[in-house]
N, C-alpha and C positions, 0 to 999 in steps of 0.2 A: 627653170627646169632643175629638179633635184637629181644630183648624180647618184646612181645606185652604187652601194658599196660592193666591191668585188669579194665574192665568197671563195676562200681558198679551196681548190679541188685537189684530191689525191686519188691515186689508183689503188684499188685492192689487188694485192699480189696473187690472190686466188682466182677471183672472178674477172679481173681486168676492167672492172667498172669504175668510171670516174664518179666520185661522190664528194659531197662537202666534207672537209677535213673533220668536222665535229661528229660526223656520223660513222667514222672509222676508228678502229683501235690501233694505236701505234706500239710497235714492239721495237726495242732498241738494243743494239750491241755496242757497248762502250769500248774505249781503248784497252781496258783490262780484259776484254773478251766476255764480260758478263752480259747475259741476255735477260731482259725484263720488260714487263708491260709498263708503258709510259702514259698514264691517264692524262697528264697535262699537255703532252705533245711538244714539250719544250726541252727535254733533256738532251745533252750532247751525245752524239754517236750516230751510227748508221741506223736508219729507221726503215721499217717496212710497215705497211698498213694492211689491216684485215677488216672486212665487213663485220658489223656487229651482229653476227648470226652463228649459232652453234654448228650448223651444217658446214659453213665455210671453215670454221676452226677445225672440225673433224677432217675435212678434206685437206687442209694445210698440213695436219699431222700425218695423215695417211700417205700423202705424196711427198712429204719432206720439203715442202715449198719454202718454209722460213729458213731452214738451214742453208738452202741454196741462195736465197736473197741476202742473208746476213753473213754468208760465208763462214759459218761455224756450226758446231753441233748444238742442237736445241734440246734441252732437258724436258722430260715429260711434265715437270712441275710448271713450266711456262705455259703449256697448253691447259693444264688444270687451272692456273690463274686466269687465263683467257676465258675459260668456261664460266668461272665464278663471276668474272667481270660482265659477261653477257647476261647471265641469269640474275645477278643481284644489282647490276649497275656499278658505277665506279665507287670504290671505297673512299670514304672521306678520311684522309690521313692528315 
């Protein structure tokens, strides 16, 4: 019998749905207080996950969900970056 590999699940902070980690976008606040999108999901810092959906990103911005989750003010440029990420896919850097 082949053992199935466990897929890491994370919860979207807006919808509270459990989804595979690769289907979500991670936003990170590091020790310096910088907030940024983490396409690799491996950067150090406090992370929050959002569904890969423009409506979810709009709701997060409208209700200020990320600033509560990450305990810091979120610049509108972070939401713009998230929208780019959802529409264009991850940038290859």
